[in-house]
C-alpha positions as a Markdown table, in Angstrom:
| # | Residue | x | y | z |
|---|---|---|---|---|
| 1 | Met | 71.2 | 126.4 | 115.6 |
| 2 | Asn | 72.6 | 127.5 | 112.2 |
| 3 | Glu | 71.5 | 126.0 | 108.9 |
| 4 | Leu | 74.3 | 123.5 | 108.6 |
| 5 | Gln | 73.7 | 122.3 | 112.2 |
| 6 | Ala | 70.0 | 121.9 | 111.3 |
| 7 | Phe | 71.0 | 120.0 | 108.1 |
| 8 | Glu | 73.2 | 117.6 | 110.2 |
| 9 | Lys | 70.3 | 117.0 | 112.5 |
| 10 | His | 68.0 | 116.3 | 109.5 |
| 11 | Leu | 70.5 | 113.8 | 108.2 |
| 12 | Arg | 70.8 | 112.0 | 111.5 |
| 13 | Glu | 67.0 | 111.9 | 111.8 |
| 14 | Asn | 66.9 | 110.2 | 108.4 |
| 15 | Glu | 69.4 | 107.6 | 109.7 |
| 16 | Lys | 72.2 | 108.5 | 107.3 |
| 17 | Ser | 75.5 | 106.8 | 108.2 |
| 18 | Pro | 78.1 | 108.8 | 110.0 |
| 19 | Ala | 80.4 | 108.8 | 107.0 |
| 20 | Thr | 77.6 | 110.1 | 104.7 |
| 21 | Ile | 76.7 | 112.8 | 107.2 |
| 22 | Glu | 80.3 | 113.9 | 107.4 |
| 23 | Lys | 80.7 | 113.9 | 103.6 |
| 24 | Tyr | 77.4 | 115.8 | 102.9 |
| 25 | Leu | 78.3 | 118.4 | 105.5 |
| 26 | Arg | 81.8 | 118.8 | 103.9 |
| 27 | Asp | 80.3 | 119.2 | 100.4 |
| 28 | Ala | 77.7 | 121.7 | 101.7 |
| 29 | Arg | 80.4 | 123.8 | 103.5 |
| 30 | Ala | 82.6 | 123.9 | 100.4 |
| 31 | Phe | 79.6 | 125.0 | 98.3 |
| 32 | Leu | 78.6 | 127.8 | 100.8 |
| 33 | Cys | 82.2 | 128.9 | 101.0 |
| 34 | Trp | 82.3 | 129.2 | 97.2 |
| 35 | Leu | 79.1 | 131.2 | 97.3 |
| 36 | Asp | 80.8 | 133.6 | 99.7 |
| 37 | Gly | 77.5 | 134.9 | 101.2 |
| 38 | Ser | 75.5 | 134.9 | 97.9 |
| 39 | Glu | 72.1 | 133.2 | 97.8 |
| 40 | Pro | 72.1 | 130.0 | 95.9 |
| 41 | Thr | 70.6 | 130.1 | 92.4 |
| 42 | Lys | 70.3 | 127.5 | 89.7 |
| 43 | Glu | 72.8 | 129.5 | 87.6 |
| 44 | Leu | 75.3 | 129.6 | 90.4 |
| 45 | Thr | 75.0 | 125.9 | 91.2 |
| 46 | Val | 75.5 | 125.1 | 87.5 |
| 47 | Cys | 78.6 | 127.3 | 87.5 |
| 48 | Tyr | 79.9 | 125.5 | 90.6 |
| 49 | Lys | 79.3 | 122.1 | 89.0 |
| 50 | Glu | 81.3 | 123.2 | 85.9 |
| 51 | Gly | 84.2 | 124.2 | 88.2 |
| 52 | Leu | 84.1 | 120.8 | 89.8 |
| 53 | Thr | 84.0 | 119.1 | 86.4 |
| 54 | Glu | 87.3 | 120.9 | 85.4 |
| 55 | Arg | 89.1 | 119.6 | 88.6 |
| 56 | Tyr | 87.7 | 116.2 | 89.4 |
| 57 | Glu | 86.8 | 112.9 | 87.8 |
| 58 | Thr | 83.2 | 112.2 | 87.0 |
| 59 | Ala | 82.5 | 109.9 | 89.9 |
| 60 | Ser | 84.0 | 112.5 | 92.4 |
| 61 | Val | 81.9 | 115.3 | 90.9 |
| 62 | Asn | 78.7 | 113.3 | 91.2 |
| 63 | Ser | 79.5 | 112.3 | 94.7 |
| 64 | Met | 79.9 | 116.0 | 95.7 |
| 65 | Leu | 76.7 | 117.0 | 93.8 |
| 66 | Ala | 74.8 | 114.4 | 95.8 |
| 67 | Gly | 75.7 | 116.2 | 99.0 |
| 68 | Ile | 75.0 | 119.6 | 97.6 |
| 69 | Asn | 71.6 | 118.6 | 96.2 |
| 70 | Ser | 70.7 | 117.1 | 99.5 |
| 71 | Tyr | 71.5 | 120.3 | 101.3 |
| 72 | Leu | 69.6 | 122.4 | 98.7 |
| 73 | Ser | 66.5 | 120.2 | 99.1 |
| 74 | Phe | 66.7 | 120.5 | 102.9 |
| 75 | Ser | 67.1 | 124.3 | 102.8 |
| 76 | Gly | 64.0 | 124.8 | 100.6 |
| 77 | Arg | 66.0 | 125.5 | 97.4 |
| 78 | Ala | 65.3 | 122.3 | 95.5 |
| 79 | Asp | 64.9 | 124.5 | 92.3 |
| 80 | Cys | 68.7 | 125.1 | 92.5 |
| 81 | Arg | 69.5 | 121.4 | 92.3 |
| 82 | Val | 71.6 | 120.2 | 89.3 |
| 83 | Lys | 71.8 | 116.9 | 87.5 |
| 84 | Pro | 74.7 | 114.6 | 88.0 |
| 85 | Leu | 77.1 | 114.1 | 85.1 |
| 86 | Arg | 76.2 | 111.2 | 82.8 |
| 87 | Val | 78.5 | 108.2 | 83.2 |
| 88 | Gln | 79.2 | 106.0 | 80.2 |
| 89 | Arg | 79.5 | 102.4 | 81.2 |
| 90 | Thr | 83.1 | 101.1 | 80.9 |
| 91 | Leu | 83.4 | 97.8 | 79.0 |
| 92 | Phe | 86.4 | 96.6 | 80.9 |
| 93 | Gly | 88.6 | 97.6 | 83.9 |
| 94 | Ser | 92.2 | 98.7 | 84.1 |
| 95 | Glu | 94.7 | 95.9 | 84.2 |
| 96 | Glu | 97.1 | 98.3 | 86.1 |
| 97 | Arg | 94.7 | 98.6 | 89.0 |
| 98 | Glu | 93.4 | 95.0 | 89.2 |
| 99 | Leu | 94.8 | 92.6 | 91.7 |
| 100 | Ser | 95.3 | 89.2 | 90.2 |
| 101 | Arg | 95.0 | 85.8 | 91.9 |
| 102 | Glu | 98.8 | 85.3 | 91.6 |
| 103 | Glu | 99.5 | 88.7 | 93.2 |
| 104 | Tyr | 97.1 | 88.0 | 96.0 |
| 105 | Ala | 98.9 | 84.6 | 96.6 |
| 106 | Arg | 102.2 | 86.4 | 96.8 |
| 107 | Leu | 100.9 | 88.9 | 99.3 |
| 108 | Val | 99.6 | 86.1 | 101.5 |
| 109 | Cys | 102.9 | 84.3 | 101.3 |
| 110 | Ala | 104.8 | 87.5 | 102.2 |
| 111 | Ala | 102.6 | 87.9 | 105.2 |
| 112 | Gly | 103.7 | 84.5 | 106.5 |
| 113 | Gly | 101.8 | 83.6 | 109.7 |
| 114 | Ala | 101.1 | 87.2 | 110.6 |
| 115 | Gln | 97.6 | 88.4 | 111.5 |
| 116 | Ile | 97.3 | 90.5 | 108.2 |
| 117 | Gly | 97.7 | 87.3 | 106.1 |
| 118 | Val | 94.7 | 85.7 | 107.9 |
| 119 | Val | 92.7 | 89.0 | 107.6 |
| 120 | Met | 93.4 | 89.1 | 103.8 |
| 121 | Gln | 92.3 | 85.5 | 103.4 |
| 122 | Thr | 89.1 | 86.2 | 105.4 |
| 123 | Ile | 88.2 | 89.1 | 103.2 |
| 124 | Cys | 89.0 | 87.2 | 100.0 |
| 125 | Gly | 87.3 | 84.0 | 101.2 |
| 126 | Thr | 84.0 | 85.6 | 102.1 |
| 127 | Gly | 83.7 | 88.9 | 100.1 |
| 128 | Ile | 83.2 | 90.7 | 103.4 |
| 129 | Arg | 83.9 | 94.5 | 103.6 |
| 130 | Val | 86.9 | 95.4 | 105.7 |
| 131 | Ser | 85.1 | 98.6 | 106.6 |
| 132 | Glu | 81.4 | 99.2 | 106.6 |
| 133 | Leu | 80.6 | 102.7 | 107.5 |
| 134 | Gly | 77.2 | 101.9 | 108.8 |
| 135 | Asp | 75.0 | 103.3 | 111.6 |
| 136 | Tyr | 77.0 | 103.9 | 114.8 |
| 137 | Ser | 76.2 | 101.6 | 117.7 |
| 138 | Met | 77.5 | 102.0 | 121.2 |
| 139 | Glu | 77.6 | 98.2 | 121.1 |
| 140 | Tyr | 81.0 | 98.5 | 119.4 |
| 141 | Asp | 83.4 | 100.5 | 121.6 |
| 142 | Leu | 85.6 | 102.0 | 118.8 |
| 143 | Lys | 87.2 | 105.5 | 118.6 |
| 144 | Thr | 85.0 | 106.8 | 115.8 |
| 145 | Pro | 82.1 | 105.6 | 113.7 |
| 146 | Glu | 84.5 | 105.5 | 110.7 |
| 147 | Gln | 86.6 | 102.9 | 112.5 |
| 148 | Gln | 83.8 | 100.3 | 112.6 |
| 149 | Ala | 84.8 | 97.3 | 110.6 |
| 150 | Glu | 82.8 | 94.5 | 109.2 |
| 151 | Leu | 85.7 | 92.3 | 110.5 |
| 152 | Arg | 84.3 | 92.9 | 113.9 |
| 153 | His | 81.5 | 90.5 | 113.0 |
| 154 | Ile | 84.1 | 87.8 | 112.5 |
| 155 | Thr | 83.8 | 86.6 | 116.1 |
| 156 | Ala | 84.9 | 83.3 | 117.7 |
| 157 | Glu | 81.3 | 82.4 | 118.0 |
| 158 | Ala | 80.7 | 83.1 | 114.3 |
| 159 | Val | 83.7 | 81.0 | 113.3 |
| 160 | Arg | 82.5 | 78.1 | 115.3 |
| 161 | Glu | 79.0 | 78.4 | 113.8 |
| 162 | Gly | 80.3 | 78.9 | 110.3 |
| 163 | Arg | 78.3 | 82.1 | 109.7 |
| 164 | Ala | 78.3 | 85.8 | 110.8 |
| 165 | Ala | 75.4 | 88.2 | 110.8 |
| 166 | Val | 76.4 | 91.6 | 109.5 |
| 167 | Arg | 74.2 | 94.5 | 110.5 |
| 168 | Asn | 74.3 | 97.8 | 108.6 |
| 169 | Lys | 71.8 | 100.6 | 108.0 |
| 170 | Gly | 69.0 | 98.7 | 109.6 |
| 171 | Lys | 69.7 | 95.6 | 107.4 |
| 172 | Thr | 71.2 | 92.3 | 108.2 |
| 173 | Arg | 72.9 | 89.8 | 105.9 |
| 174 | Val | 74.6 | 86.6 | 106.6 |
| 175 | Ile | 78.3 | 86.0 | 105.8 |
| 176 | Leu | 79.0 | 82.3 | 105.3 |
| 177 | Ile | 82.4 | 81.1 | 106.4 |
| 178 | Pro | 83.6 | 78.2 | 104.2 |
| 179 | Ala | 85.1 | 75.1 | 105.8 |
| 180 | Ala | 88.7 | 75.8 | 104.7 |
| 181 | Leu | 88.5 | 79.3 | 106.0 |
| 182 | Arg | 87.0 | 78.1 | 109.3 |
| 183 | Arg | 90.0 | 75.7 | 109.8 |
| 184 | Leu | 92.4 | 78.6 | 109.2 |
| 185 | Leu | 90.6 | 80.9 | 111.6 |
| 186 | Leu | 90.3 | 78.2 | 114.3 |
| 187 | Gly | 94.0 | 77.6 | 114.0 |
| 188 | Tyr | 94.7 | 81.4 | 114.3 |
| 189 | Met | 92.3 | 81.7 | 117.3 |
| 190 | Lys | 94.1 | 78.9 | 119.1 |
| 191 | Lys | 97.5 | 80.6 | 118.5 |
| 192 | Ala | 96.2 | 84.0 | 119.4 |
| 193 | Gly | 94.3 | 82.8 | 122.5 |
| 194 | Val | 91.0 | 84.1 | 121.2 |
| 195 | Thr | 88.0 | 82.2 | 122.7 |
| 196 | Thr | 85.2 | 84.8 | 122.5 |
| 197 | Gly | 84.4 | 88.0 | 120.7 |
| 198 | Ser | 86.2 | 89.6 | 117.8 |
| 199 | Val | 88.9 | 87.3 | 116.2 |
| 200 | Phe | 91.0 | 90.2 | 114.9 |
| 201 | Leu | 92.1 | 92.5 | 117.6 |
| 202 | Ser | 94.7 | 95.3 | 117.7 |
| 203 | Lys | 97.4 | 95.6 | 120.3 |
| 204 | Asn | 94.9 | 97.7 | 122.4 |
| 205 | Lys | 92.4 | 94.8 | 122.2 |
| 206 | Thr | 89.9 | 96.7 | 120.0 |
| 207 | Ser | 88.7 | 95.5 | 116.6 |
| 208 | Leu | 91.0 | 96.2 | 113.7 |
| 209 | Asp | 90.1 | 99.3 | 111.8 |
| 210 | Arg | 90.3 | 99.9 | 108.1 |
| 211 | Ser | 93.4 | 102.2 | 108.2 |
| 212 | Thr | 95.4 | 99.5 | 110.1 |
| 213 | Val | 94.6 | 96.8 | 107.6 |
| 214 | Trp | 95.4 | 99.2 | 104.7 |
| 215 | Arg | 98.8 | 100.1 | 106.1 |
| 216 | Arg | 99.8 | 96.5 | 106.8 |
| 217 | Met | 98.8 | 95.4 | 103.3 |
| 218 | Lys | 100.8 | 98.2 | 101.8 |
| 219 | Ala | 103.8 | 97.1 | 103.8 |
| 220 | Leu | 103.7 | 93.7 | 102.2 |
| 221 | Cys | 103.9 | 95.1 | 98.6 |
| 222 | Glu | 107.7 | 95.3 | 98.2 |
| 223 | Arg | 108.4 | 91.9 | 99.7 |
| 224 | Ala | 105.6 | 90.4 | 97.5 |
| 225 | Gly | 106.7 | 92.2 | 94.3 |
| 226 | Val | 103.2 | 93.7 | 93.9 |
| 227 | Asp | 102.4 | 97.2 | 92.6 |
| 228 | Pro | 101.1 | 99.1 | 95.7 |
| 229 | Arg | 98.6 | 100.9 | 93.5 |
| 230 | Lys | 96.7 | 97.6 | 93.3 |
| 231 | Val | 96.7 | 96.8 | 97.0 |
| 232 | Phe | 93.8 | 97.9 | 99.0 |
| 233 | Pro | 91.5 | 95.9 | 101.3 |
| 234 | His | 88.7 | 96.6 | 98.8 |
| 235 | Ser | 90.8 | 95.0 | 96.0 |
| 236 | Leu | 90.3 | 91.7 | 97.8 |
| 237 | Arg | 86.5 | 92.0 | 97.8 |
| 238 | His | 86.7 | 92.7 | 94.0 |
| 239 | Leu | 88.9 | 89.6 | 93.6 |
| 240 | Phe | 86.4 | 87.5 | 95.4 |
| 241 | Ala | 83.6 | 88.8 | 93.2 |
| 242 | Arg | 85.5 | 88.1 | 90.0 |
| 243 | Val | 86.4 | 84.6 | 91.0 |
| 244 | Phe | 82.9 | 83.8 | 92.2 |
| 245 | Tyr | 81.4 | 85.1 | 89.0 |
| 246 | Ser | 83.9 | 83.2 | 86.9 |
| 247 | Val | 82.8 | 80.0 | 88.6 |
| 248 | Glu | 79.1 | 80.5 | 89.1 |
| 249 | Lys | 78.0 | 83.1 | 86.5 |
| 250 | Asp | 75.2 | 84.1 | 88.9 |
| 251 | Leu | 75.1 | 87.9 | 89.3 |
| 252 | Leu | 72.0 | 88.0 | 91.5 |
| 253 | Arg | 73.4 | 85.5 | 94.0 |
| 254 | Leu | 76.7 | 87.4 | 94.0 |
| 255 | Ala | 74.9 | 90.7 | 94.7 |
| 256 | Asp | 73.2 | 89.1 | 97.7 |
| 257 | Ile | 76.5 | 87.8 | 99.0 |
| 258 | Leu | 78.2 | 91.2 | 98.6 |
| 259 | Gly | 75.2 | 93.1 | 100.1 |
| 260 | His | 74.6 | 95.2 | 97.0 |
| 261 | Ala | 71.1 | 96.8 | 96.7 |
| 262 | Ser | 71.6 | 97.1 | 92.9 |
| 263 | Val | 73.0 | 94.4 | 90.6 |
| 264 | Asn | 74.5 | 97.3 | 88.6 |
| 265 | Thr | 77.0 | 97.8 | 91.4 |
| 266 | Thr | 77.8 | 94.1 | 91.3 |
| 267 | Arg | 78.6 | 94.3 | 87.5 |
| 268 | Ile | 81.3 | 96.8 | 88.3 |
| 269 | Tyr | 82.9 | 94.2 | 90.7 |
| 270 | Thr | 82.9 | 91.5 | 88.0 |
| 271 | Met | 84.4 | 93.7 | 85.3 |
| 272 | Glu | 87.3 | 92.1 | 83.5 |
| 273 | Thr | 90.4 | 93.7 | 82.1 |
| 274 | Gly | 91.0 | 94.6 | 78.5 |
| 275 | Arg | 93.5 | 91.8 | 78.2 |
| 276 | Gln | 90.8 | 89.2 | 79.1 |
| 277 | His | 88.4 | 90.8 | 76.7 |
| 278 | Met | 91.0 | 90.5 | 74.0 |
| 279 | Lys | 91.5 | 86.8 | 74.7 |
| 280 | Leu | 87.8 | 86.3 | 74.3 |
| 281 | Leu | 87.7 | 88.2 | 71.0 |
| 282 | Glu | 90.7 | 86.2 | 69.7 |
| 283 | Arg | 88.8 | 83.0 | 70.3 |
| 284 | Val | 85.7 | 84.4 | 68.6 |
| 285 | Ser | 87.7 | 85.6 | 65.6 |
| 286 | Arg | 89.3 | 82.2 | 65.1 |
| 287 | Thr | 85.9 | 80.7 | 64.9 |
| 288 | Leu | 84.4 | 83.3 | 62.5 |
| 289 | Leu | 87.3 | 84.2 | 60.3 |
| 290 | Thr | 88.8 | 82.0 | 57.6 |
C-alpha cells in the first residue's frame, strides 16, 4: 500500500465523506506531482501556496490547502503545513449572482407542471440541500456517493407526516414540510403515482441526482428570462435563507434549519446585495441629514 492509499484509508477510518476523501486525495496528488519527487519542506509548501494564490480565488486556495495540510499531518510532516489565506468578511453579496424572488417565480412558472418545478419549490420551501455529499450508505442504491441527494429524504411517508429526517455524517436533523408544500407534493404524488419511497424519481426509478436537477434548472433560464449565472440548486437554498431571515431575524434558528454547525456560515446565506444596503443607508441618511 503506497502513501496515498494509506492516506485514503486514514480518511475513511476518520469517517470523512466520499466527496471530502476524493477532494483531499486530488489536492495531495497535485501537490506531490508539483514536488516531482522532492521531499516536502515548509519552504516548498509556502512556494506551492504562493503559486496557487496567483491562479485561484482565496476560497479555492484555502480549500486546496486544507487537503494538503491534512495529508502532511498524516504523513508525519506537520511542520510543513501552511496557514490558509486570511479572508476579509464581505459586507454584501453580488447582485449579479443573487436569485431574486421574482426570478424564482418566473422559473417556477416556466417549469409549468413539470417535475423540476415541484423540486424547486420543495428546495425553496424547506431550505433542504439538493445534494448532501454525506457518508455513503448501501441503503441508498445510487450510482456513486456523489449522487446521493437530500431530496431522497422527501418520501411519500415524510410528506404525509409533514417532516423528513435527514441523516448526514452521523447527525440527523428534521426538515419540516409546511402545509402549502405538503398539498403541492401530495398533488404531485397522486399525478405521478407515487405511494411509497422517494417522491422525486428519475426515468430509471432512482432518486434524482444533483446534476440532473442542475441541468433542468438551467434549461428553464431562457424561457424564464433569468440569467443562467444565477441559477443553481443551491441558489434556492440561499433564497430560502434570505426570506426566512427577513421575516424572523433569528440567525440561530435559521442555522438549525439549514443544518449549519457554525452561525458564521449562516451569515453568508443571509447576506444582502449592495443595492439593498444602499436603500438602508438612504433611509438612515434622510433621518440624520438636514
